[in-house]
C-alpha positions in Angstrom: 7.9 -15.5 2.7 7.7 -15.9 6.4 4.6 -15.3 8.3 4.9 -13.2 11.4 2.1 -12.1 13.7 2.2 -9.2 16.2 -0.7 -9.3 18.7 -0.7 -5.6 19.1 0.7 -2.9 16.8 -0.7 0.2 18.4 1.4 0.6 21.5 3.8 -1.3 23.7 1.5 -1.2 26.7 -0.3 -4.5 27.4 -3.2 -5.5 29.7 -2.7 -8.9 31.1 -5.6 -11.0 32.4 -4.2 -13.0 35.4 -5.7 -16.5 35.9 -4.2 -19.4 37.9 -3.4 -21.6 34.8 -3.0 -19.1 32.0 -2.5 -15.5 31.0 -4.1 -13.8 28.1 -2.7 -10.6 26.4 -4.7 -7.7 25.1 -3.5 -4.4 23.7 -4.3 -1.1 25.3 -2.8 2.4 25.1 -4.6 3.0 28.4 -5.6 0.6 31.2 -8.7 -0.7 29.3 -10.1 -4.0 30.5 -10.6 -6.7 27.9 -12.3 -10.1 28.2 -10.4 -13.0 26.7 -11.4 -14.2 23.3 -10.6 -14.3 19.6 -9.9 -11.1 17.8 -12.1 -10.1 14.9 -10.6 -11.3 11.6 -13.5 -10.5 9.2 -15.6 -7.3 9.1 -19.3 -7.6 8.2 -19.3 -4.8 5.6 -20.5 -6.8 2.6 -24.2 -6.7 3.3 -26.8 -6.2 0.6 -27.2 -2.6 -0.4 -29.1 -0.8 -3.2 -27.2 0.1 -6.3 -25.3 3.4 -5.7 -25.2 6.2 -8.2 -21.9 6.8 -10.0 -19.7 9.6 -8.6 -17.8 11.9 -10.9 -14.2 12.9 -10.5 -13.8 16.6 -11.3 -10.1 17.1 -11.9 -10.1 20.9 -11.7 -12.0 20.9 -8.4 -9.6 18.3 -7.1 -6.5 20.4 -8.0 -8.0 23.6 -6.5 -8.8 21.7 -3.3 -5.3 20.2 -3.3 -3.4 23.4 -4.1 -5.4 25.6 -1.7 -7.5 24.0 1.0 -5.4 20.9 1.8 -2.1 22.7 1.5 -3.2 25.3 4.1 -5.1 22.9 6.4 -2.6 20.1 6.5 0.4 22.5 6.7 -1.2 24.1 9.9 -2.3 20.8 11.4 0.0 18.0 10.0 -1.6 15.2 12.0 -5.4 15.9 12.3 -6.1 12.2 12.9 -7.7 9.9 15.4 -6.6 6.4 16.2 -7.5 4.0 13.4 -11.0 2.7 13.5 -10.8 -0.3 11.2 -8.6 -2.5 13.5 -9.3 -5.3 15.9 -8.2 -5.6 19.6 -4.6 -6.5 18.5 -4.2 -3.5 16.2 -4.5 -5.7 13.0 -6.7 -4.8 10.0 -9.4 -7.5 9.5 -10.5 -8.7 6.1 -13.1 -6.5 4.6 -14.4 -5.0 1.3 -11.3 -2.7 1.6 -8.5 -5.1 2.5 -7.6 -8.8 2.5 -4.8 -10.2 4.6 -2.5 -12.4 2.4 0.3 -13.5 4.8 1.4 -16.8 3.2 1.9 -16.0 -0.4 4.6 -17.8 -2.3 6.9 -16.0 -4.8 5.0 -17.7 -7.6 1.7 -16.3 -6.4 3.1 -12.8 -6.1 4.4 -13.1 -9.6 1.0 -13.9 -10.9 -0.8 -11.3 -8.8 -4.6 -10.9 -8.8 -4.9 -12.9 -12.1 -3.9 -16.1 -10.4 -3.7 -19.1 -12.7 -5.5 -17.3 -15.6 -3.2 -17.4 -18.6 -4.3 -14.0 -19.8 -5.3 -12.7 -23.2 -2.2 -13.8 -25.0 -3.7 -17.3 -24.8 -6.9 -16.1 -26.5 -6.2 -14.4 -29.8 -7.7 -12.6 -31.8 -8.7 -9.5 -29.8 -11.9 -7.7 -30.8 -11.6 -4.0 -30.3 -14.7 -2.6 -28.6 -13.7 1.0 -27.9 -11.0 3.6 -27.6 -9.5 4.5 -24.2 -10.5 8.0 -23.1 -8.9 10.0 -20.3 -5.4 9.7 -18.9 -2.1 10.5 -20.6 -1.5 7.2 -22.4 -3.4 6.2 -25.5 -5.0 2.8 -25.8 -8.1 0.8 -26.6 -10.7 -1.6 -25.1 -10.9 -5.2 -26.4 -12.5 -8.5 -25.7 -10.3 -11.6 -26.1 -11.4 -14.8 -27.8 -12.1 -16.3 -24.4 -14.7 -13.6 -23.7 -12.7 -11.6 -21.1 -12.6 -7.8 -21.5 -9.6 -5.6 -21.1 -8.3 -2.1 -21.4 -5.0 -1.8 -23.2 -2.5 1.1 -23.0 1.0 1.7 -24.1 4.3 3.3 -23.1 5.0 6.9 -23.7 6.8 8.1 -26.8 10.5 7.8 -26.4 10.2 5.8 -23.2 9.5 2.2 -24.2 9.0 -0.3 -21.4 9.2 2.1 -18.5 5.5 2.7 -17.6 4.2 -0.7 -18.6 6.9 -2.4 -16.6 6.2 -0.2 -13.6 2.4 -0.9 -13.7 2.9 -4.7 -13.9 5.3 -4.7 -11.0 3.6 -2.3 -8.6 0.2 -3.9 -9.0 1.6 -7.3 -7.8 3.4 -5.9 -4.8 0.4 -3.9 -3.6 -1.8 -6.9 -4.1 0.6 -8.9 -2.0 0.3 -6.2 0.7 -3.4 -6.9 0.9 -5.1 -4.4 -1.4 -7.8 -5.2 -4.0 -6.2 -4.6 -7.5 -7.0 -5.6 -11.0 -5.3 -8.2 -13.1 -2.7 -6.1 -14.9 0.0 -7.7 -17.1 2.5 -6.9 -19.9 1.5 -8.5 -23.2 2.8 -8.7 -26.8 0.8 -8.9 -29.9 0.9 -8.5 -33.7 -1.3 -6.0 -35.6 -3.0 -9.0 -37.2 -4.2 -10.1 -33.8 -6.6 -7.2 -33.6 -10.1 -7.3 -35.1 -12.4 -4.2 -35.2 -15.7 -5.1 -33.4 -19.1 -4.3 -34.9 -20.5 -1.1 -33.3 -17.2 -0.1 -31.7 -17.1 3.6 -30.9 -14.8 6.3 -29.6 -15.6 9.4 -27.7 -14.8 12.8 -29.2 -13.6 15.8 -27.1 -17.1 17.3 -27.2 -18.5 14.1 -25.6 -20.2 12.7 -28.7 -19.4 9.2 -29.9 -18.5 8.1 -33.5 -17.7 4.7 -35.0 -14.1 3.6 -34.8 -12.5 3.1 -38.2 -9.7 0.6 -39.0 -7.5 3.7 -39.7 -7.9 4.9 -36.1 -6.2 1.7 -34.9 -3.5 1.9 -37.6 -2.7 5.5 -36.7 -2.6 4.6 -33.0 -0.1 1.9 -33.5 2.0 3.9 -36.0 2.1 7.1 -34.0 2.3 6.0 -30.4 3.6 2.5 -30.2 7.1 1.5 -31.0 7.2 -1.9 -32.7 9.7 -4.6 -31.6 12.2 -6.2 -33.9 9.9 -9.3 -34.2 7.0 -7.1 -35.4 5.1 -7.3 -32.1 3.8 -4.5 -30.0 4.2 -4.2 -26.2 1.4 -3.0 -24.0 -0.1 -3.2 -20.5 -3.5 -4.7 -20.3 -5.9 -4.5 -17.3 -8.8 -7.0 -17.1 -12.2 -5.5 -16.4 -13.1 -6.0 -12.8 -16.3 -7.8 -11.8 -19.3 -5.5 -11.2 -20.4 -2.0 -12.2 -17.9 0.9 -11.6 -19.5 3.7 -9.5 -16.5 6.0 -9.2 -13.6 6.4 -6.8 -13.7 6.8 -3.0 -13.1 10.2 -1.3 -10.2 11.2 0.8 -12.4 11.9 3.8 -15.7 10.9 5.3 -17.9 8.0 4.0 -19.9 7.3 0.9 -23.5 8.5 1.7 -25.2 5.9 -0.5 -23.2 2.9 0.9 -24.7 1.8 4.3 -21.7 -0.5 4.7 -19.3 2.4 4.6 -19.4 3.5 8.3 -15.7 4.3 9.0 -14.4 7.7 7.8 -11.8 7.0 5.1 -9.1 9.0 6.8 -9.6 6.8 9.9 -8.8 3.5 8.1 -5.5 2.0 8.9 -5.5 0.2 5.6 -5.7 3.5 3.7 -3.3 5.3 6.0 -0.7 2.6 5.4 -0.5 3.5 1.8 1.8 6.3 3.1 4.3 3.5 3.8 3.8 1.3 0.8 3.6 4.4 -1.4 7.0 5.5 -0.2 8.5 2.1 -0.9 7.2 1.9 -4.5 7.3 5.7 -5.1 3.5 5.6 -5.8 3.3 9.3 -6.2 0.0 9.3 -8.2 -2.2 8.4 -5.2 -5.4 10.3 -5.9 -9.2 9.7 -6.1 -9.4 8.8 -9.8 -6.9 6.0 -9.2 -9.3 4.3 -6.8 -12.5 2.5 -7.9 -15.6 1.3 -6.1 -17.4 -1.6 -7.8 -21.0 -2.6 -7.2 -20.4 -6.3 -7.3 -22.2 -9.6 -6.4 -20.9 -12.4 -4.3 -23.0 -15.3 -2.8 -26.2 -13.5 -3.8 -25.3 -10.3 -2.1 -24.7 -6.9 -3.8 -22.2 -4.5 -2.2 -19.3 -2.2 -3.0 -15.7 -3.5 -3.1 -13.0 -0.9 -3.1 -10.0 -1.2 -5.4 -6.7 0.6 -6.2 -6.1 1.0 -9.9 -3.5 2.5 -12.4 0.0 1.8 -11.2 2.1 2.8 -14.2 3.1 6.0 -12.3 4.9 4.0 -9.7 8.7 3.2 -9.6 9.5 6.4 -11.5 7.1 5.5 -14.3 5.0 8.7 -13.7 5.0 10.8 -16.8 7.2 13.5 -15.3 9.4 11.3 -13.1 11.9 10.6 -15.8 12.7 14.3 -16.1 11.8 15.9 -12.7 13.9 14.7 -9.8 11.5 16.4 -7.4 8.9 13.6 -7.9 8.6 11.7 -4.6 10.4 14.6 -2.8 7.8 17.4 -3.1 4.1 17.8 -3.7 3.1 19.0 -7.2 2.3 22.3 -5.5 4.2 22.5 -2.3 3.8 25.4 0.1 6.7 24.3 2.2 9.0 24.0 -0.8 7.9 27.4 -2.0 8.5 29.1 1.3 12.0 27.7 1.8 12.8 28.6 -1.8 11.7 32.2 -1.3 13.5 32.5 2.0 16.8 31.4 0.4 16.2 33.2 -2.8 16.5 29.9 -4.6 20.1 29.4 -3.5 19.4 26.6 -1.0 20.0 23.3 -2.8 17.4 20.6 -2.6 18.6 17.1 -1.6 17.2 15.7 -4.8 18.8 18.2 -7.1 22.0 16.2 -7.2 20.3 13.0 -8.4 21.5 11.6 -11.6 19.4 10.1 -14.3 17.7 6.7 -14.4 20.0 3.7 -13.8 18.7 1.9 -16.9 16.7 3.0 -20.0 13.9 0.7 -19.1 13.6 1.8 -15.5 12.1 5.0 -14.3 13.9 7.6 -12.1 13.9 5.5 -8.9 16.8 5.0 -6.6 17.6 3.8 -3.1 20.8 5.6 -2.1 19.3 9.0 -1.1 15.8 7.5 -0.5 14.3 8.5 2.9 10.9 7.0 3.5 10.2 9.5 6.4 10.4 12.5 4.0 8.8 10.9 1.0 5.9 12.8 -0.6 3.3 11.9 -3.2 2.3 14.4 -5.9 -0.9 15.4 -4.1 -2.0 16.1 -0.6 -4.0 13.2 0.6 -5.9 13.2 3.9 -5.5 9.5 4.4 -1.7 9.6 4.0 -1.4 12.7 6.1 -3.4 11.0 8.9 -0.9 8.1 9.1 0.1 7.7 12.7 3.1 5.8 14.2 0.9 2.8 15.0 -0.4 2.7 11.4 3.2 3.0 10.1 4.3 0.1 12.3 1.5 -2.1 11.2 2.4 -1.4 7.6 6.0 -2.4 8.4 4.9 -5.8 9.7 3.0 -6.4 6.4 6.0 -5.3 4.4 8.2 -7.5 6.5 6.5 -10.6 5.0 7.5 -9.6 1.4 11.1 -10.7 0.9 13.6 -10.5 -2.0 12.2 -13.6 -3.7 8.7 -12.1 -3.8 10.1 -8.8 -5.1 12.0 -10.6 -7.8 8.9 -12.6 -8.8 7.0 -9.3 -9.2 9.8 -7.7 -11.3 9.8 -10.7 -13.6 6.2 -9.7 -14.7 7.7 -6.5 -16.3 9.1 -8.7 -19.1 12.1 -6.3 -19.5 14.0 -6.6 -22.8 17.3 -6.4 -21.0 17.8 -9.0 -18.1 20.1 -6.4 -16.4 17.1 -4.3 -15.7 15.6 -7.1 -13.6 18.6 -7.4 -11.3 19.0 -3.6 -11.0 15.4 -2.9 -10.1 15.3 -5.8 -7.6 18.4 -4.4 -5.9 16.8 -1.0 -5.7 13.4 -2.3 -4.4 15.1 -4.5 -1.8 17.2 -1.6 -0.5 14.2 0.7 -0.4 12.3 -2.0 1.4 15.1 -2.3 4.0 15.0 1.5 4.6 11.2 1.6 4.7 11.0 -1.4 7.1 13.6 0.0 9.5 11.8 3.4 9.6 8.3 1.8 10.0 9.2 -0.7 12.7 11.0 2.1 14.7 7.9 4.3 14.7 6.9 2.6 18.0 8.6 0.3 20.4 8.6 -2.9 18.2 7.6 -5.6 20.6 6.0 -8.5 18.8 5.2 -12.2 19.2 3.5 -12.0 22.6 1.4 -15.0 22.1 3.3 -17.2 24.5 2.5 -16.5 28.2 3.4 -19.3 30.6 3.0 -19.6 34.4 6.2 -20.0 36.4 6.7 -21.7 39.7 5.7 -19.6 42.7 2.8 -17.8 41.1 4.5 -15.6 38.5 4.5 -15.9 34.7 6.7 -15.3 31.7 5.9 -13.3 28.6 7.9 -14.4 25.5 8.4 -11.4 23.3 10.6 -10.6 20.3 12.3 -7.5 18.8 10.4 -6.7 15.6 13.6 -5.5 13.9 15.3 -8.8 14.5 12.2 -10.8 13.6 12.1 -9.2 10.1 15.8 -9.6 9.4 17.1 -6.2 10.4 20.0 -5.4 12.8 18.8 -4.0 16.1 20.5 -1.6 18.4 17.6 -1.4 20.8 17.6 -2.0 24.5 14.3 -2.4 26.5 13.0 -1.0 29.7 10.0 -3.1 31.0 7.6 -2.1 33.7 4.9 -4.2 35.3 2.0 -2.1 36.9 0.0 -3.9 39.6 -3.7 -4.2 39.0 -4.8 -2.7 42.3 -2.1 -0.6 43.8 -0.9 0.8 40.6 2.7 0.3 41.8 5.3 0.0 39.0 7.8 -2.8 39.1 10.9 -2.6 36.9 11.6 -5.9 35.1 14.7 -7.2 33.4 14.4 -7.9 29.7 16.3 -10.8 28.2 19.6 -9.8 26.7 19.0 -8.6 23.1 15.3 -9.4 23.4 12.3 -8.0 25.2 11.0 -11.2 26.8 10.4 -10.9 30.5 9.5 -12.9 33.6 7.0 -11.3 36.1 7.8 -12.6 39.6 5.1 -13.6 42.0 6.0 -10.7 44.3 4.8 -8.3 41.5 1.5 -10.0 41.0 -1.2 -8.8 43.4 -4.8 -9.9 43.8 -6.9 -8.8 40.9 -7.6 -9.8 37.4 -5.7 -7.3 35.2 -2.3 -5.8 35.2 -0.2 -3.9 32.6 3.2 -4.4 31.1 4.9 -1.5 29.3 7.9 -1.8 27.1 10.0 1.2 26.1 12.9 0.8 23.6 15.9 3.1 23.4 18.2 3.1 20.4 22.0 3.5 20.3 21.7 7.3 20.1 19.7 7.4 23.3 16.4 8.2 21.5 13.4 6.6 23.2 10.9 5.1 20.8 7.2 5.8 21.5 5.6 3.1 23.6 
């Protein structure tokens, strides 16, 4: 995996500090003056806070809001967003309790994911059952392995062995590689004899009361819901309990009132907006509040909230309806726009996804790359963070995705432990092609000028800015040509500069440099169709 760094990902307008011996670059979408210095790489949002109360997720309220309020509000105003507020001077997202940059991961590290070197519960039999899983569509149970680690265990759906467990194991690793905090999820195999019923283990009944779990409950679970393999083992997806006390998911908008560290509205976070891009790539249609989790955790003597993404078995076509409804990823669960166009055409207008065939393999969900269009992708639910995703956010996500290559994808897919090796190669091929399409779309969301670190003086008082085309840098073909303008610091006069053939690097002559400290350079890219990319 190659590490690439773009100094600014919010616009192709740059402020240049002019000094006799050196030049320093800063990003600006307007002529804002910056002092030279290092960019912020770590946010101080892990200060000691009192223990917050647990928030509840009310599913009915969420759906009413999603089907009525957000549909109307976001349909009328599709981009009600401000520039991202969780970025540094170069447009990058610093490390925080929300996000961690992981630019130099090896394929092996991606394959292991958040669990790292931990061998997992298969190295620590027997498993002691401590409870039954409640909520969600998949049955399961809670257990503690012989090493003392606690997990939640869930299974594939009836008639669809492998699909959702495989999807969950793959997607969690790729999103972790993209920088998000995720649990240690892995596919495991076990025999019925590896399970021991713990003393005092209880299950919750529909009325909210709890009763003791009987051995027959586990037997019925395994017999009714879980297909046994030919070797007598069961397949499941386990998720290790995260460190700390869960206090609920985080909201689409605003901040958490009882967290003093949470000062940036969630819809203004580039890290959350970028899930629009990563979600399209992985077809993560189930992005909603109860698939996020805040944990009150302790590190180095400080207590604070760390923010996680959880539950990924709905990705990659593993969502419960995705095997049977081609609209998943193409339309919201309740989509006003789809409804309106359907009524206008009396249902005779074909949808692009209606011609899709079934899954390419019995162990893979309904995910494909041939008709995939990242720009038109939709999750199941309206989400203020995803709807606030601006071109600059999209571009930043593209630079992150550009660091994850085919080897990293293949390593993540290996974690699915498919029964048929052909499923590995098929899904890798699909994800690589979806990545190519997503990357091309994301990097073209703005003029993709990157690698502006090298600024060198030239003889006679000018200087040279070494720059690169982001498409080329991340291995994609580029049809872009560049127009470059240098704006004098005092007169404001614009000087047209010549970019290098096939690259946006430029030399600013001494005649263009006037007295003053700051100047601006603006790049504008034009593609082969004549379309100008935003600068």
